[in-house]
Backbone as a ProteinNet text record, in pm:
[ID]
protein_1_A
[PRIMARY]
XXXXXXXXXXXXXXXXXXXXXXXXXXXXXXXXXXXXXXXXXXXXXXXXXXXXXXXXXXXXXXXXXXXXXXXXXXXXXXXXXXXXXXXXXXXXXXXXXXXXXXX
[TERTIARY]
11086.8	11004.5	10860.1	10794.6	10656.3	10561.1	10459.9	10357.4	10246.9	10211.5	10108.4	9982.6	9869.7	9742.6	9643.8	9575.5	9473.3	9345.4	9287.2	9165.9	9048	8933.2	8813.5	8701.3	8595.7	8476.5	8435.3	8415.2	8367.3	8474.3	8598.9	8706	8718.3	8720.2	8731.7	8879	8933.1	9074.2	9102.7	9009.9	9011.2	8866.5	8830.7	8690.7	8637.7	8527.8	8465	8521.5	8617.4	8678.3	8671.5	8588.9	8568.1	8608.9	8656.8	8694.3	8568.7	8566.9	8461.3	8528.8	8487.3	8544.8	8488.2	8575.9	8536.7	8615.6	8612.6	8689.1	8645.4	8727.7	8697	8805.5	8841.8	8950.6	9075.9	9105.3	9217.6	9185.5	9247.4	9216.5	9243	9146.2	9163.9	9141.7	9088.7	9064	8967.8	8999.1	8913.1	8891.3	8793	8768.6	8753.6	8732	8711.6	8586.9	8503.6	8392.6	8439.4	8427.8	8474.8	8358.5	8327.8	8223.9	8284.5	8221.8	8270.1	8158	8189	8087.1	7982.4	8018.7	7926.3	7853.1	7880	7816.5	7920.3	7874.5	7960.5	8039.5	8168.9	8256.3	8308.1	8301.4	8350.9	8470.9	8585.9	8706	8707.3	8684.6	8661.6	8787.4	8900.2	9020.8	8998.1	9042.2	9028.7	8892.8	8803.6	8670.5	8596.3	8608.2	8550.6	8657.6	8720.3	8829.5	8787.7	8663.5	8617.2	8464.7	8411.6	8267	8205.2	8276.7	8225.4	8201.9	8288.2	8271.3	8146.8	8125	8005.5	7879.8	7883	7766	7735	7838.9	7817.2	7795.1	7846.9	7836.2	7935.1	8032.4	8130.8	8270.5	8365.3	8503.9	8583.8	8624.4	8699.7	8840.6	8882.8	9016.4	9012.3	8906.7	8898.9	8991.8	9094.1	9194.8	9172.2	9071.9	9057.5	8922.2	8813.8	8679.8	8581.2	8537.2	8452.4	8316.4	8259.7	8130.5	8142.9	8249.3	8272.3	8301.3	8375.3	8405.4	8277.9	8189.5	8063.1	7976	7977.9	7903.4	7958.2	8089.7	8151.2	8106.5	8096.6	8049.3	7905.6	7819.8	7680	7671.2	7755.5	7754.8	7788.6	7887.8	7925.8	7815.1	7758.2	7651.3	7531.5	7500.1	7389.5	7415.1	7543.4	7575.8	7573.8	7559	7548.6	7656.6	7752.5	7854.2	7785.5	7800.3	7740.9	7850	7826.4	7930.1	7982.3	7898.1	7944.2	8025.9	8040.5	8122	8253.4	8288	8415.3	8522.4	8628.8	8735.2	8839.6	8922.9	9024.8	9125.5	9139	9237.3	9192.3	9066.2	9015.5	8940.3	8936.9	8858.6	8723.1	8625.6	8491.3	8446.4	8373.8	8312.7	8162.8	8104.6	7958.8	7915	7832.4	7783.7	7642.3	7610.7	7476	7380.5	7253.2	7154.7	7163.2	7231.7	7244.9	7363.5	7448.3	7566.6	7561.7	7671.2	7681.9	7802	7792.7	7905.9	8002	8123.7	8221.7	8296.6	8338.7	8400.3	8526.3
9568	9503	9550.7	9596.5	9643.6	9529.5	9565.7	9469.4	9472.5	9356.7	9347	9289.8	9353.5	9307.9	9293.4	9180.1	9158.1	9225.1	9308.5	9380.5	9322.9	9317.6	9263.8	9366	9337.5	9421.4	9465.3	9595	9647.5	9679.1	9638.5	9666.7	9817.8	9862.9	10005.8	10040.7	10107.5	10146.5	10243.9	10336.3	10432.4	10477.4	10544	10582.9	10657.9	10605.5	10669.3	10631.7	10538.7	10495.7	10343	10292	10147.5	10095.8	9972.5	9904.1	9854.8	9874.1	9822.1	9736.1	9611.3	9524	9562.8	9594	9634.6	9554	9424.1	9335.1	9340.1	9286.4	9276.5	9337.1	9461.1	9524	9439.9	9404.1	9316	9245.4	9131	9057.3	9142.5	9142.9	9212.9	9362.3	9415.2	9559.5	9602.5	9714.8	9768.8	9917.3	9968.9	10112.2	10146.8	10273.1	10318.4	10404.1	10378.4	10466.5	10555	10685.1	10780.8	10869.1	10868.2	10956.1	11094.4	11195.2	11332.5	11418.9	11541.5	11634.5	11661.8	11644.1	11667	11541.2	11429.2	11303.9	11198.3	11090.7	10978.3	11005.2	10974.2	10984.9	10844.3	10800.7	10669	10686.9	10637.3	10639.1	10507	10512.7	10391.8	10329.2	10397.7	10343.1	10315.5	10200.1	10166.4	10108.3	10089.5	10036.5	10131.6	10262.2	10364.3	10470.4	10470.9	10565.4	10684.3	10683.5	10796.4	10803.3	10918.5	10935.9	10841.5	10815.7	10725.5	10585.6	10540.5	10408.2	10406.8	10512.6	10521	10522.3	10595.9	10604.4	10470.2	10403.7	10280.1	10158	10163.7	10047.6	9938.2	9970.5	9870.2	9931.8	9859.1	9904.5	9832.4	9902.4	9837.8	9795.8	9840.8	9806.9	9701.3	9619.8	9511.1	9400.1	9372.2	9274.1	9136.5	9124.6	9000.1	8935.9	9001.9	8943.1	9053.2	9055.3	9165.3	9167.5	9050.7	9048.1	9109.6	9074.2	9130.5	9280.4	9321.2	9463.5	9542.7	9490.7	9558.1	9563.4	9457.3	9456.1	9561.8	9581.1	9683	9822.8	9845.5	9974.5	9997.7	9895.8	9908.7	9938.9	9871.8	9894.5	10040.6	10095.4	10235	10329.1	10304	10389.6	10383	10263.8	10249.3	10325.7	10346	10419.4	10569.6	10612.3	10754.4	10811.4	10731.5	10782.2	10810	10931.5	10969.5	11022.2	11022	11070	11209.3	11296.2	11431.7	11440.4	11329.2	11330.8	11255.3	11220.6	11154.5	11262.9	11249.7	11349.4	11307.9	11400.2	11371.2	11268	11251	11155.5	11011.4	10990.6	10855.4	10809	10888.5	10853.4	10921.6	10863.3	10921.4	10956.1	11063.7	11101.1	11081.9	11014.8	11005.4	11070.5	11168.4	11237.7	11190.6	11186.2	11151.3	11263.6	11238.9	11339.6	11464.3	11455.2	11571.5	11658.7	11607.9	11684.4	11715.2	11765.4	11796.3	11725.6	11684.5	11620.2	11723.2	11680.8	11768.4	11687.2	11748.2	11672.8	11727.4
14046.9	13945.3	13962.1	13854.1	13863.3	13900.2	13974.2	14012.6	13907.3	13853.6	13751.4	13815.2	13785	13838.7	13724.5	13719.3	13617.8	13666.3	13579.4	13614.9	13538.9	13602.9	13540.2	13544.3	13471	13466.8	13606.9	13622.9	13749.9	13852.9	13826.2	13922.3	13939.6	14064.3	14091.7	14108.1	14007.6	14005.1	14118.2	14135.4	14245.3	14259.9	14367	14382	14259.5	14203.6	14088.5	13953.5	13949.6	13822.9	13815.7	13721.7	13709.8	13571.6	13570.3	13446.5	13374.7	13241.9	13155.8	13049.5	13038.1	12935.8	12799.6	12705.5	12570.2	12467.9	12483.4	12397.5	12252.5	12167.3	12025.6	11940.3	11968.4	11892.4	11906.6	12028.8	12060.3	12192.1	12217.6	12340.5	12464.7	12556.1	12682.1	12677.9	12567.7	12559.6	12669.5	12731.8	12836.5	12814	12881	12888.6	13035.2	13062.6	13199.8	13206.8	13305.5	13338.1	13451.8	13432.5	13531.8	13573.9	13702.8	13755.3	13774.9	13713.5	13725.5	13782.1	13814.7	13862.3	13755.2	13627.9	13516.9	13472.9	13534.2	13496.5	13463.4	13401.7	13369.2	13242.9	13245.6	13129.9	13100.6	12976.1	12938.2	12846.6	12888.8	12805.6	12729.5	12599.1	12520.2	12462.1	12468.7	12407.4	12260.5	12213.1	12071.4	12034.9	12131.2	12099	12006.1	12033.1	11945.3	11927	11811.8	11788.3	11703	11654.6	11574.1	11578.6	11541	11535.3	11432	11324	11220.4	11275.1	11363.2	11424.7	11512.8	11591.1	11675.6	11589.4	11478.2	11389.3	11322.8	11274.5	11197.7	11286.8	11409.9	11497.7	11462.7	11378	11334.7	11335.5	11392.2	11397.3	11288.8	11182.8	11075.1	11118.3	11235.5	11285.2	11394.7	11397.4	11496	11449.1	11527.3	11487.4	11548.3	11635.1	11708.1	11686.1	11723.8	11714.8	11677.4	11551.9	11505	11574.3	11603.1	11672.6	11811.5	11881.4	12014.7	12006.8	11904.9	11887.3	11862.2	11777.5	11750.5	11876.2	11957.2	12083.8	12179.8	12180.9	12266.9	12223.7	12093.1	12042.8	12087.4	12070.7	12113.4	12262.3	12340.7	12485.3	12517.1	12449.8	12473.1	12429.1	12310.8	12260.3	12354.9	12406.1	12500.8	12630.6	12665.4	12788	12765.4	12640.7	12612.7	12523.6	12477.9	12385.8	12252.2	12203.8	12076.3	11984.4	11853.9	11761.5	11794.5	11850.1	11880	12008.6	12081.2	12202.8	12184.2	12061	12032.9	12020	12094.7	12087.9	11984.5	11943.4	11843.3	11891	12021.1	12072.9	12056.1	12015.4	12001.7	12122.9	12227.8	12345.4	12334	12398.6	12394.7	12534.8	12543.9	12669.7	12656.2	12751.7	12757	12886.4	12875.3	12993.5	13024.9	13151.6	13192.4	13151.7	13167	13127.7	13215.9	13329.3	13416.2	13377	13288.7	13248.1	13100.7	13051.1	12909.2	12851.8	12727.4	12661.8	12607.6	12589	12524.2	12421.5	12315.8	12209.6	12160.8
[MASK]
+++++++++++++++++++++++++++++++++++++++++++++++++++++++++++++++++++++++++++++++++++++++++++++++++++++++

């Protein structure tokens, strides 16, 4: 039987990989901050699924709490996620000022 563990904001999954709460799209939505050699990468999951969502600051696919979803987008954008760093898979990479973004 698989072991289930509830993860909260800041939980370190493994060295350099931390949980970020990005609620709003659906209850319990999370992302991951990953420290890389090129800087910080943020995997946003469904919080930001396209560049248009990052630009507008609003997720039209928020099924649970739109205010919380919009706050999650702002949090990602404040961490450095920009429309040009949104990948086709729906995940976003945010690189620190010491690295470069890829899209």
